[in-house]
LUMBAVO-202465 format. One line per 3 residues: for each residue x, y, z of C-alpha. Coordinates in Angstrom, 2 decimals. Example, Ala and Ser with C-alpha at 12.3 -4.5 7.8 and 13.67 -1.06 7.14 Angstrom:
2
12.30 -4.50 7.80 ~ 13.67 -1.06 7.14
***
This chain:
583
13.66 -36.29 -4.90 ~ 13.45 -34.01 -7.97 ~ 15.86 -33.31 -10.81
13.92 -30.31 -12.13 ~ 11.07 -27.99 -11.28 ~ 8.08 -28.55 -13.58
8.18 -25.34 -15.63 ~ 11.98 -25.43 -15.99 ~ 11.76 -28.29 -18.49
11.75 -27.35 -22.19 ~ 12.55 -28.76 -25.64 ~ 16.26 -28.98 -24.77
15.35 -31.69 -22.26 ~ 13.66 -33.96 -24.84 ~ 14.93 -37.53 -24.39
16.12 -36.95 -20.82 ~ 14.98 -38.90 -17.77 ~ 13.56 -36.54 -15.12
12.15 -36.78 -11.61 ~ 9.39 -34.32 -10.70 ~ 7.46 -33.55 -7.49
4.27 -31.62 -6.95 ~ 0.48 -31.65 -6.76 ~ -2.13 -32.96 -9.18
-3.63 -29.84 -10.70 ~ -6.00 -31.65 -13.10 ~ -6.69 -35.29 -14.01
-8.04 -36.49 -17.39 ~ -8.68 -40.02 -18.66 ~ -8.87 -40.10 -22.48
-9.82 -43.60 -23.50 ~ -7.31 -45.39 -21.35 ~ -4.46 -42.88 -21.61
-4.34 -40.72 -18.48 ~ -3.11 -37.11 -18.46 ~ -2.17 -35.32 -15.24
-1.08 -31.69 -15.04 ~ 1.54 -31.65 -12.30 ~ 1.96 -28.35 -10.46
4.78 -26.95 -8.35 ~ 5.71 -23.36 -7.57 ~ 7.32 -22.92 -11.00
4.20 -23.86 -12.97 ~ 2.64 -26.85 -14.75 ~ 3.79 -29.75 -16.89
1.73 -32.50 -18.51 ~ 2.37 -36.09 -17.39 ~ 1.27 -38.94 -19.67
0.41 -42.46 -18.48 ~ 0.04 -45.01 -21.30 ~ -0.71 -48.61 -20.26
0.97 -49.83 -23.44 ~ 4.27 -48.39 -22.24 ~ 4.13 -48.58 -18.43
1.22 -50.53 -17.00 ~ 2.24 -50.11 -13.33 ~ 2.49 -46.32 -13.41
-0.82 -46.17 -15.32 ~ -2.51 -48.23 -12.59 ~ -1.23 -45.89 -9.86
-2.27 -42.84 -11.91 ~ -5.86 -44.12 -12.11 ~ -6.11 -43.63 -8.32
-4.96 -39.98 -8.41 ~ -7.33 -37.14 -7.62 ~ -6.96 -33.34 -7.41
-4.30 -32.08 -4.98 ~ -2.71 -35.48 -4.38 ~ 1.04 -35.15 -3.75
2.97 -36.99 -6.46 ~ 6.53 -38.03 -7.30 ~ 6.92 -38.93 -10.98
9.84 -40.28 -13.00 ~ 9.85 -40.47 -16.77 ~ 11.21 -39.30 -20.11
10.63 -35.90 -21.68 ~ 9.17 -36.02 -25.19 ~ 7.74 -33.62 -27.75
3.96 -33.34 -27.85 ~ 2.15 -34.76 -30.87 ~ 1.31 -32.71 -33.94
-1.46 -30.21 -33.15 ~ -1.45 -31.07 -29.44 ~ 0.74 -28.21 -28.24
-0.65 -25.84 -25.58 ~ 0.50 -22.24 -26.20 ~ -0.97 -21.15 -22.84
1.63 -23.20 -20.95 ~ 5.33 -22.46 -20.66 ~ 5.84 -26.22 -21.06
3.17 -26.52 -23.76 ~ 5.45 -28.04 -26.41 ~ 6.61 -31.01 -24.33
5.29 -33.66 -21.91 ~ 6.67 -36.42 -19.71 ~ 5.87 -40.09 -20.35
5.87 -41.44 -16.79 ~ 7.48 -44.79 -15.98 ~ 7.23 -44.58 -12.18
4.61 -42.81 -10.07 ~ 4.37 -42.57 -6.30 ~ 1.33 -41.15 -4.52
3.27 -39.57 -1.66 ~ 0.16 -38.27 0.05 ~ -3.57 -38.19 -0.62
-5.84 -35.18 -0.22 ~ -9.38 -34.75 0.97 ~ -11.70 -33.17 -1.57
-10.55 -29.50 -1.40 ~ -13.21 -27.10 -0.03 ~ -11.99 -24.53 -2.55
-10.58 -25.01 -6.03 ~ -7.03 -23.71 -6.33 ~ -7.11 -20.39 -8.18
-10.88 -19.90 -7.93 ~ -11.05 -16.23 -6.93 ~ -14.86 -16.22 -7.05
-14.82 -17.88 -3.62 ~ -15.45 -15.44 -0.75 ~ -12.37 -14.03 0.97
-13.30 -15.39 4.41 ~ -13.39 -18.93 3.00 ~ -10.15 -18.46 1.09
-8.43 -17.15 4.23 ~ -9.80 -20.04 6.32 ~ -8.08 -22.41 3.90
-5.18 -20.07 3.16 ~ -2.74 -22.99 2.70 ~ -4.87 -24.07 -0.28
-5.43 -20.52 -1.49 ~ -1.66 -19.96 -1.56 ~ -1.25 -22.82 -4.05
-2.76 -20.42 -6.60 ~ 0.03 -19.71 -9.17 ~ -1.02 -16.04 -9.20
-0.42 -15.73 -5.44 ~ 2.82 -17.71 -5.65 ~ 4.08 -15.22 -8.24
3.30 -12.43 -5.79 ~ 5.46 -14.03 -3.10 ~ 8.26 -14.72 -5.56
8.19 -10.98 -6.31 ~ 8.12 -10.18 -2.60 ~ 11.21 -12.32 -2.04
13.03 -10.60 -4.94 ~ 12.17 -7.18 -3.50 ~ 13.46 -8.08 -0.04
16.69 -9.46 -1.50 ~ 17.21 -6.42 -3.74 ~ 16.63 -4.14 -0.74
19.18 -5.94 1.40 ~ 21.77 -6.05 -1.39 ~ 21.42 -2.36 -2.23
21.56 -1.11 1.35 ~ 24.44 -3.43 2.23 ~ 26.37 -2.07 -0.77
25.67 1.43 0.57 ~ 27.27 0.41 3.91 ~ 24.06 0.11 5.90
23.97 -2.38 8.79 ~ 20.89 -4.55 9.36 ~ 19.96 -4.31 13.05
16.89 -5.80 14.74 ~ 14.94 -3.74 17.28 ~ 12.60 -4.97 20.06
9.05 -6.19 19.51 ~ 8.11 -5.89 23.19 ~ 8.56 -2.23 24.02
6.95 0.78 25.72 ~ 3.68 2.36 24.64 ~ 4.27 5.77 23.02
1.79 8.11 21.28 ~ 2.44 7.79 17.52 ~ -0.97 8.44 16.03
-2.65 5.01 16.27 ~ -3.69 2.73 19.11 ~ -1.05 0.35 20.44
-1.43 -3.38 20.79 ~ -0.74 -4.04 24.46 ~ 0.88 -7.18 25.92
0.35 -7.78 29.66 ~ 3.39 -8.67 31.76 ~ 3.15 -11.77 33.95
6.14 -10.71 36.04 ~ 5.23 -7.05 36.52 ~ 1.71 -6.98 37.93
-0.58 -4.49 36.15 ~ 2.06 -3.36 33.65 ~ 2.10 -3.76 29.89
4.44 -3.92 26.95 ~ 3.36 -2.46 23.60 ~ 4.02 -3.87 20.16
5.89 -1.22 18.10 ~ 3.96 0.94 15.65 ~ 7.38 1.50 14.08
11.01 1.23 15.23 ~ 11.14 5.05 15.34 ~ 12.66 5.62 18.78
15.07 2.69 18.59 ~ 16.49 3.69 15.22 ~ 17.13 7.17 16.61
18.89 5.58 19.57 ~ 21.02 3.57 17.14 ~ 22.14 6.84 15.58
23.07 8.12 19.04 ~ 24.94 4.82 19.46 ~ 27.15 5.66 16.49
25.90 3.03 14.03 ~ 25.68 5.75 11.35 ~ 23.66 3.74 8.81
20.93 1.30 9.88 ~ 18.20 -0.61 8.09 ~ 15.70 -3.29 8.95
12.82 -5.06 7.24 ~ 10.66 -4.57 10.31 ~ 7.32 -5.86 11.55
5.05 -3.07 12.82 ~ 1.70 -3.16 14.58 ~ -1.17 -0.67 14.69
-4.62 -1.19 16.18 ~ -6.54 0.93 13.68 ~ -9.49 0.68 11.35
-8.59 -1.43 8.33 ~ -8.81 -0.72 4.60 ~ -7.62 -2.36 1.38
-4.10 -1.02 1.99 ~ -3.97 -1.47 5.79 ~ -3.36 -4.43 8.11
-2.96 -4.61 11.90 ~ 0.51 -6.07 11.36 ~ 2.56 -4.94 8.39
6.13 -4.77 7.17 ~ 8.24 -1.71 6.44 ~ 11.71 -1.16 5.06
13.15 1.01 7.80 ~ 16.20 3.22 7.10 ~ 18.09 5.73 9.27
21.30 7.70 8.61 ~ 23.54 10.06 10.57 ~ 25.18 13.31 9.40
22.72 13.76 6.55 ~ 20.42 16.36 5.08 ~ 17.09 15.80 3.35
18.67 15.37 -0.09 ~ 20.99 12.62 1.18 ~ 18.08 10.52 2.45
16.18 11.08 -0.80 ~ 19.12 9.88 -2.90 ~ 19.37 6.66 -0.89
15.60 6.16 -1.09 ~ 15.61 6.57 -4.88 ~ 18.47 4.08 -5.15
16.44 1.55 -3.15 ~ 13.35 2.11 -5.32 ~ 15.41 1.71 -8.52
16.81 -1.61 -7.30 ~ 13.41 -2.91 -6.14 ~ 11.68 -2.15 -9.43
14.75 -3.19 -11.44 ~ 14.63 -6.62 -9.76 ~ 11.11 -6.91 -11.19
12.15 -5.84 -14.69 ~ 10.84 -2.27 -14.43 ~ 13.15 0.64 -15.24
12.77 3.67 -13.00 ~ 14.19 7.08 -13.91 ~ 15.57 9.28 -11.14
15.55 11.85 -9.64 ~ 11.83 12.01 -8.93 ~ 10.07 15.38 -9.26
9.53 17.40 -6.07 ~ 6.24 19.07 -5.07 ~ 5.52 20.97 -1.90
2.62 19.94 0.31 ~ 0.91 23.21 -0.54 ~ 1.31 22.61 -4.30
-0.22 19.13 -4.28 ~ -3.09 20.07 -1.97 ~ -3.97 23.12 -4.07
-3.62 21.34 -7.43 ~ -4.82 17.81 -6.62 ~ -6.61 17.95 -3.26
-4.38 15.20 -1.89 ~ -0.93 14.82 -0.36 ~ -0.56 11.58 -2.35
-1.71 12.58 -5.84 ~ -1.94 10.21 -8.79 ~ -0.12 11.94 -11.66
-0.89 9.34 -14.33 ~ -3.60 11.71 -15.54 ~ -4.12 15.48 -15.60
-7.32 16.96 -14.09 ~ -5.73 19.69 -11.93 ~ -7.77 21.77 -9.51
-7.62 25.49 -10.32 ~ -8.24 28.25 -7.78 ~ -10.90 30.72 -9.01
-11.89 32.58 -5.82 ~ -11.02 35.97 -7.30 ~ -13.56 35.46 -10.10
-16.43 34.97 -7.61 ~ -15.71 37.80 -5.14 ~ -18.32 39.94 -6.94
-20.73 37.06 -7.58 ~ -24.43 37.88 -7.36 ~ -24.76 34.81 -5.13
-24.04 36.00 -1.59 ~ -22.90 32.56 -0.41 ~ -20.37 32.27 -3.24
-19.04 35.79 -2.76 ~ -18.63 35.38 1.02 ~ -16.69 32.13 0.50
-14.51 33.75 -2.16 ~ -13.64 36.76 0.01 ~ -12.03 34.69 2.79
-9.15 33.15 0.84 ~ -7.25 32.18 4.01 ~ -9.88 29.77 5.35
-11.75 28.93 2.16 ~ -11.14 27.63 -1.34 ~ -13.08 27.93 -4.60
-11.78 25.19 -6.92 ~ -12.58 24.50 -10.55 ~ -12.01 21.10 -12.18
-12.14 21.06 -15.99 ~ -12.92 17.66 -17.53 ~ -11.98 17.54 -21.20
-14.79 15.96 -23.24 ~ -16.80 15.65 -20.07 ~ -19.99 17.21 -21.39
-20.58 14.15 -23.60 ~ -19.69 11.74 -20.78 ~ -21.85 13.19 -18.01
-25.59 12.68 -18.31 ~ -28.17 14.04 -15.89 ~ -27.97 10.71 -14.05
-24.16 10.66 -13.74 ~ -24.14 14.32 -12.69 ~ -26.52 13.37 -9.89
-24.27 10.46 -8.90 ~ -21.23 12.78 -8.82 ~ -23.07 15.21 -6.54
-24.17 12.36 -4.26 ~ -20.56 11.16 -4.15 ~ -19.07 14.48 -2.98
-21.82 15.00 -0.42 ~ -20.45 11.96 1.46 ~ -17.27 13.96 2.09
-18.79 17.21 3.29 ~ -19.84 18.99 0.09 ~ -23.15 20.85 0.21
-23.60 20.33 -3.52 ~ -21.71 20.20 -6.82 ~ -21.99 23.16 -9.18
-20.90 22.86 -12.81 ~ -20.75 24.66 -16.14 ~ -21.18 22.82 -19.46
-19.52 24.31 -22.53 ~ -21.85 23.70 -25.49 ~ -21.82 24.97 -29.05
-24.46 27.53 -28.15 ~ -22.54 28.72 -25.09 ~ -22.00 28.02 -21.40
-24.86 26.29 -19.58 ~ -25.40 25.26 -15.98 ~ -26.61 26.46 -12.59
-23.50 28.57 -11.92 ~ -23.59 30.68 -15.10 ~ -26.16 33.18 -13.79
-24.02 33.96 -10.73 ~ -20.88 35.08 -12.61 ~ -20.37 38.05 -14.92
-19.69 37.42 -18.61 ~ -16.22 38.96 -18.25 ~ -15.29 36.69 -15.35
-16.84 33.70 -17.10 ~ -14.51 34.24 -20.06 ~ -11.55 34.60 -17.69
-12.60 31.38 -15.96 ~ -12.82 29.43 -19.23 ~ -9.39 30.70 -20.26
-7.81 29.98 -16.86 ~ -8.89 26.32 -16.74 ~ -8.19 25.74 -20.45
-11.76 24.74 -21.28 ~ -13.34 24.50 -24.72 ~ -16.59 23.33 -26.31
-17.48 19.80 -25.15 ~ -15.88 20.19 -21.72 ~ -17.51 20.40 -18.30
-16.18 22.37 -15.33 ~ -17.02 21.24 -11.77 ~ -16.73 23.55 -8.77
-16.08 23.07 -5.07 ~ -16.39 25.95 -2.60 ~ -16.10 26.19 1.17
-13.65 25.43 3.98 ~ -10.32 24.60 2.37 ~ -9.70 21.18 3.96
-13.18 19.96 3.06 ~ -12.94 21.31 -0.51 ~ -9.47 19.82 -1.01
-10.75 16.46 0.19 ~ -13.94 16.07 -1.84 ~ -12.57 17.69 -5.00
-9.47 15.49 -4.80 ~ -11.70 12.43 -4.45 ~ -13.91 13.64 -7.32
-10.79 13.99 -9.48 ~ -9.88 10.35 -8.76 ~ -13.42 9.11 -9.40
-13.70 10.91 -12.74 ~ -10.34 9.54 -13.90 ~ -11.43 6.01 -13.00
-14.94 6.31 -14.48 ~ -13.67 7.83 -17.75 ~ -10.82 5.32 -18.15
-8.10 7.98 -17.98 ~ -5.68 5.88 -15.89 ~ -2.87 3.97 -17.62
-2.16 0.95 -15.40 ~ 1.09 0.28 -17.26 ~ 3.00 3.33 -16.04
4.56 4.27 -12.69 ~ 4.53 7.94 -11.67 ~ 6.76 8.71 -8.69
7.01 12.04 -6.90 ~ 8.31 13.52 -3.67 ~ 6.05 15.64 -1.47
8.04 18.00 0.78 ~ 7.57 20.94 3.16 ~ 4.73 19.44 5.18
3.16 21.47 7.98 ~ 4.69 20.46 11.30 ~ 1.34 20.57 13.10
-2.33 20.27 12.28 ~ -5.31 21.58 14.20 ~ -7.89 18.98 15.17
-11.66 19.48 15.15 ~ -11.62 20.10 18.90 ~ -9.02 22.86 18.50
-6.11 20.82 19.86 ~ -2.80 20.55 18.02 ~ -1.16 17.29 16.89
1.95 16.45 14.90 ~ 1.18 15.82 11.21 ~ 3.91 13.14 11.02
5.34 12.45 14.49 ~ 6.71 14.63 17.31 ~ 10.36 13.77 16.54
10.37 15.53 13.14 ~ 12.72 18.51 12.81 ~ 10.78 21.79 12.39
12.02 24.34 9.85 ~ 10.82 27.52 11.54 ~ 9.95 26.61 15.13
9.73 30.26 16.21 ~ 7.02 31.25 13.71 ~ 4.20 33.23 15.37
1.42 31.16 13.76 ~ 1.79 27.52 14.76 ~ 0.07 26.42 11.53
2.79 28.16 9.51 ~ 5.58 26.00 10.99 ~ 6.85 23.52 8.40
8.83 20.34 8.99 ~ 11.80 18.77 7.25 ~ 9.63 15.86 6.19
9.15 14.09 2.86 ~ 6.84 11.44 1.42 ~ 7.40 9.36 -1.68
4.22 8.77 -3.70 ~ 3.49 6.28 -6.47 ~ 0.28 6.29 -8.53
-1.82 7.81 -5.76 ~ -0.34 5.78 -2.89 ~ 2.14 6.94 -0.28
4.75 4.17 -0.38 ~ 7.25 5.78 1.98 ~ 7.79 8.69 4.29
10.44 10.12 6.52 ~ 12.04 13.19 7.99 ~ 15.13 14.72 9.44
14.83 14.09 13.18 ~ 15.22 16.41 16.12 ~ 18.65 15.74 17.62
18.73 18.55 20.18 ~ 16.93 18.23 23.48 ~ 15.83 21.89 23.67
14.07 21.72 20.26 ~ 12.40 18.44 21.20 ~ 11.15 19.95 24.46
9.71 22.96 22.62 ~ 7.84 20.68 20.18 ~ 6.39 18.73 23.10
5.30 22.02 24.68 ~ 3.52 23.14 21.48 ~ 1.76 19.78 21.36
0.55 20.23 24.90 ~ 2.72 17.39 26.20 ~ 3.78 18.37 29.71
7.32 17.93 30.99 ~ 6.08 15.18 33.29 ~ 4.27 13.35 30.46
7.29 13.69 28.18 ~ 9.55 12.28 30.90 ~ 7.16 9.42 31.51
6.83 8.41 27.87 ~ 10.11 9.49 26.25 ~ 12.63 9.85 29.09
15.07 7.40 27.50 ~ 15.08 9.33 24.21 ~ 15.27 12.77 25.79
18.15 11.62 27.96 ~ 19.95 10.07 24.96 ~ 19.72 13.36 23.03
21.87 14.95 25.73 ~ 24.78 12.56 25.13 ~ 26.11 13.80 21.80
23.29 12.90 19.42 ~ 24.35 13.43 15.77 ~ 22.12 15.08 13.18
20.16 12.24 11.60 ~ 17.18 11.36 9.46 ~ 15.59 8.49 7.64
12.70 7.03 5.75 ~ 10.43 3.99 5.94 ~ 8.82 2.25 2.96
5.61 0.24 3.20 ~ 6.82 -3.08 1.80 ~ 3.33 -4.58 1.54
2.00 -1.55 -0.32 ~ 4.92 -1.59 -2.77 ~ 4.31 -5.29 -3.52
0.59 -4.59 -3.97 ~ 1.37 -1.94 -6.61 ~ 4.11 -3.98 -8.30
1.91 -7.06 -8.69 ~ -1.34 -5.14 -9.29 ~ -2.94 -7.11 -6.46
-6.52 -6.29 -5.46 ~ -5.65 -5.58 -1.83 ~ -2.78 -5.62 0.63
-4.13 -8.92 1.99 ~ -3.12 -10.67 -1.24 ~ 0.56 -9.87 -0.65
0.74 -11.01 3.00 ~ 1.08 -14.76 3.47 ~ -1.36 -15.02 6.38
-3.30 -11.75 6.60 ~ -6.16 -10.63 8.81 ~ -9.63 -9.81 7.52
-11.07 -6.30 7.56 ~ -12.36 -7.13 11.04 ~ -8.78 -7.91 12.18
-9.48 -11.63 12.56 ~ -7.66 -14.68 11.21 ~ -10.16 -17.28 9.90
-7.34 -19.83 9.57 ~ -6.32 -19.87 13.27 ~ -9.50 -18.31 14.72
-7.44 -15.50 16.25 ~ -8.12 -13.54 18.36 ~ -9.54 -16.08 20.79
-10.40 -16.23 24.48 ~ -7.63 -17.00 26.97 ~ -7.98 -19.66 29.66
-8.74 -18.76 33.26 ~ -5.31 -19.94 34.42 ~ -3.51 -17.75 31.88
-5.58 -14.74 32.85 ~ -4.94 -15.35 36.52 ~ -1.16 -15.46 35.92
-1.43 -12.12 34.12 ~ -3.62 -10.60 36.85 ~ -6.37 -9.93 34.31
-10.11 -10.21 34.85 ~ -12.39 -10.03 31.81 ~ -15.45 -7.86 32.35
-18.62 -8.60 30.45 ~ -19.82 -5.61 28.45 ~ -23.49 -4.72 28.20
-24.93 -5.25 24.75
***
């Protein structure tokens, strides 16, 4: 039907006959001459209908309205003097239409294409109209490029693309499973995979050596801007490798993905340990586009005249006393914004927010009277402060202090405009703790229970590290992986430390534990969050913008009205009875 896409036509096509297909983006009648901006996925081009030249096509054009589907034939010509549109790729030319077919009419659209002021629920209800937005179409063009670059790179590195099951067995991986009832097996359920973790390990046992998959994953968890109940990851696994081998492949994939989008990425990426990033940035996914490091100052408050401060400072194993120096911050923070900052950190467990302002006449603030002059001078020197700066402090249990001071660091950078959106800062975070202690005192795996521990026989379980690694970009974790446990005795010991009994392990992981006893090779891998990468590449507002048909923050689909009730007959076949819950 078409000879060209709309935005592919340029001045070299002047004088040529073309056939174009698309939607009416806008319609204008200027004293008898009709102008229609025709839109397809490539962009816009102006169609001209002049009754003096082609009366029939002009008559058809007079019936056109927004979003009508059109097929137009005509000749490309240069726009008149002073009538060029520099905002359009095709702004120097237009098409004088000789034949026009209204292929299909449209109802009056409930939303205007590209109008982002419309509420998200309405846009998602009419997602097929929302996706006509050129901005969103560019996102999915980028997504397609990224997927193709990924496949090409991994294929060149001798990886095989292998699909793994969607209907599988429920296993504890940190989030709730989506369960699928079995009609054939009364009272039994499949689970949708949170990741292909166990199957990719089994592929390594199978001798496939190098596997990848652009895989659908499912997690029934609370949603945020960068989370969806179903999401896509680039899943990679390799045999006979060490940590550095996986990292090299991962960096090659990232280079190709960003290169396909015209962005040069320099490798290797810098490495930071988990301890380093938590101590310096209060986060295991720090944004390094700006400075604002956290500095430990416990030793300077051990002799503080404030008993609370001194007791916190004396227990350096459980507690932290962090200082955050904000250059030029004294002029930025007013009494009002200082109050807002304190209110902000209180949401995350802080009991308050102490600070010191460095003014021409000296240091001011509620903390000054609780520190000796000698230690105050050491403090100022340690954090690199000078006149005009402000120093914030967080003190207390280390995990709480890390969290709220890390969040404060991010908030200050955003509020003060310190973040350069045009740069990409990658880093590796390594040497994660193998386990973490929960609020109830129980132990859980920080990543997953199949991660290889570094020092499994350490006396203190919280001192055991794992051979795990995350790749971080601009404050987002875009990928993570580990070297896996390939020996059954180590896997059993990890289960034991996690409080997973032999019977429970056999029930949930028997197929994996058995496979590890049949010559499992050393192996490891990494998975990238494809949706999150696209969100960062395209500077989208949320992960929902980069998924064709996403769910809302309530995990519903306004377009299809999913989830919805099942019929009585279906439920009967599945041996399910729905109980009414008391409101």
